[in-house]
C-alpha positions in Angstrom: 170.8 89.3 -129.1 167.5 89.9 -131.2 165.2 89.2 -128.3 167.5 91.6 -125.8 167.2 94.5 -128.5 163.2 94.1 -129.1 163.0 94.2 -125.3 165.2 97.6 -125.2 163.5 99.1 -127.9 160.0 98.3 -127.0 160.6 100.2 -123.5 162.5 103.1 -125.4 159.1 103.4 -126.9 156.9 103.5 -123.8 156.8 106.5 -121.2 157.9 106.8 -117.7 155.4 104.8 -116.2 154.6 102.2 -119.0 158.5 101.4 -118.6 158.1 101.0 -114.7 155.2 98.8 -115.1 156.8 96.9 -118.0 160.2 96.6 -116.4 158.3 94.9 -113.2 156.7 92.5 -115.3 160.1 91.7 -116.7 161.6 90.9 -113.4 159.2 89.3 -112.4 159.1 86.9 -115.3 162.9 86.4 -114.5 162.5 86.1 -111.1 159.8 83.2 -111.8 162.0 81.7 -114.4 165.1 81.2 -112.0 162.9 80.0 -109.5 163.5 76.2 -110.2 165.4 73.2 -109.0 169.3 72.9 -110.3 169.5 71.9 -113.8 171.5 68.8 -114.4 175.1 69.1 -116.4 173.8 67.5 -120.1 175.2 63.7 -119.7 176.0 63.6 -115.9 175.6 60.7 -113.6 172.7 62.5 -111.9 171.1 63.6 -115.0 170.7 60.1 -116.9 170.1 58.4 -113.2 167.1 61.2 -112.7 165.8 60.0 -116.5 166.6 56.2 -115.9 164.2 56.9 -112.5 161.4 59.2 -113.4 161.0 59.0 -117.1 162.0 55.5 -117.9 159.9 54.1 -114.3 163.4 52.0 -113.2 164.8 51.8 -110.0 167.7 54.4 -109.4 170.1 52.2 -107.7 169.5 49.4 -110.6 171.2 51.8 -113.4 172.7 50.3 -116.1 174.4 52.0 -119.0 173.7 49.6 -121.8 170.4 48.8 -120.8 169.6 52.8 -120.6 171.3 52.8 -124.3 169.1 50.6 -125.8 165.7 51.8 -123.9 166.9 55.1 -125.6 167.7 53.7 -128.9 164.0 53.6 -130.3 164.9 52.8 -133.3 166.9 50.2 -133.0 169.6 51.4 -135.5 172.3 50.9 -132.7 173.2 54.7 -132.0 171.4 57.5 -130.4 170.8 60.3 -133.3 169.6 63.6 -132.6 165.8 62.9 -131.7 166.9 60.3 -129.5 169.8 62.8 -127.7 167.1 65.4 -127.1 164.4 62.9 -125.3 167.2 63.1 -122.3 166.5 66.3 -121.8 162.9 66.6 -121.2 162.9 66.7 -117.3 165.9 69.2 -117.4 163.9 71.4 -119.8 160.9 71.1 -117.6 162.7 72.6 -114.6 163.2 75.7 -116.5 159.8 76.0 -118.8 157.3 74.4 -116.7 157.3 75.9 -113.4 154.4 78.6 -114.2 151.1 78.7 -115.5 151.4 81.5 -117.9 154.1 80.1 -120.3 154.1 81.8 -123.6 155.3 81.3 -127.0 158.5 82.9 -126.3 159.0 80.3 -123.7 158.2 77.7 -126.1 161.0 78.9 -128.5 163.4 79.2 -125.5 162.6 75.5 -124.7 163.7 74.9 -127.8 167.0 76.5 -128.2 167.8 75.5 -125.2 167.0 72.2 -125.9 169.2 72.4 -128.9 172.2 73.8 -126.9 172.3 71.1 -124.3 172.3 68.4 -127.1 175.2 70.4 -129.3 177.1 70.0 -125.6 176.4 66.5 -125.3 177.3 65.5 -129.0 180.3 67.8 -129.1 181.5 65.8 -125.5 180.7 62.1 -126.3 180.2 61.6 -130.2 184.5 61.0 -130.9 184.1 59.8 -134.5 182.0 63.6 -136.3 178.8 61.8 -136.9 176.6 63.5 -134.9 175.0 60.6 -133.4 176.2 58.5 -129.9 177.1 54.9 -130.6 177.3 52.3 -127.5 180.9 52.1 -127.5 181.1 56.6 -127.1 178.5 56.2 -124.5 180.4 53.8 -122.3 183.2 55.7 -122.5 181.9 58.7 -121.7 181.0 57.7 -118.1 184.7 57.5 -117.5 185.2 61.1 -118.0 185.3 63.7 -115.4 182.3 65.5 -116.5 180.4 62.2 -115.7 180.5 62.2 -112.1 181.1 66.0 -111.6 178.0 67.8 -112.1 178.8 71.3 -112.8 175.0 72.2 -113.6 174.0 73.8 -116.4 173.6 77.8 -117.4 170.2 78.4 -119.5 169.5 81.2 -121.4 168.8 83.8 -118.9 171.9 82.8 -116.9 174.7 83.0 -119.6 175.6 85.6 -121.9 176.0 84.2 -125.1 177.6 87.3 -127.1 180.0 89.8 -126.2 179.4 93.6 -125.9 181.2 94.1 -129.1 179.1 91.7 -130.9 176.1 93.0 -129.4 176.9 96.6 -130.7 177.9 95.3 -134.1 174.6 93.6 -134.1 172.6 96.7 -132.8 174.0 98.4 -136.0 172.8 96.1 -138.4 170.0 95.4 -137.0 168.9 99.5 -137.2 170.6 99.6 -140.6 168.1 97.3 -141.9 165.5 98.5 -140.2 165.9 102.0 -142.1 166.6 99.9 -145.4 162.9 98.4 -144.5 161.4 101.8 -144.0 162.6 103.4 -147.2 161.6 100.2 -149.2 157.8 100.8 -148.8 158.6 103.9 -150.9 160.6 103.0 -154.0 161.1 99.6 -154.4 164.3 100.7 -156.8 166.1 102.9 -153.9 165.7 99.4 -151.9 167.5 97.2 -154.5 170.4 99.6 -154.1 170.1 100.1 -150.8 169.8 96.3 -150.0 172.9 96.1 -152.4 174.7 98.4 -150.4 174.4 97.1 -147.0 175.3 93.4 -148.3 178.4 95.0 -149.7 179.1 96.8 -146.3 178.9 93.4 -144.1 180.5 91.0 -146.5 
């Protein structure tokens, strides 16, 4: 939400020519971002077999879930922890955030956010005992779930709105209220304290 709002605020401050130029730049960045191969659903058969073949250097037709699990259980503790799960998504993330040379800090931050989303999604689907790790048994069982063979793809941050119109409007109001407080704070530290308490009371 903050990224969308900051983009809108930046456009508001520009004149008509600057706004048109910036919008064209944003549209081109979005076009480049969307020009990528299909992103597999996290934990699907196709996604894991791509890792097996391209990342692990194994023959695709020889895919073995138990061997795959042990290959990625790097510290050998019998479970895939969050970092080990995240390593499974590098190929998919490369499709989204490595297809053009002018990758910036914003793209790197979105890559991290996307990785977190994929990790949380897979853990939610596979972790049955709630310890936020994936055991060998949980991993094997997940291969019998509907989503394993049915690769529904993945909607990334640019494809999927992560918030409703009502949530965005509320965020806008909070953002602008806090921005006003910051301006007033620069003139009066005492007034700032009262205003911060007032804002906190409103949104508590």
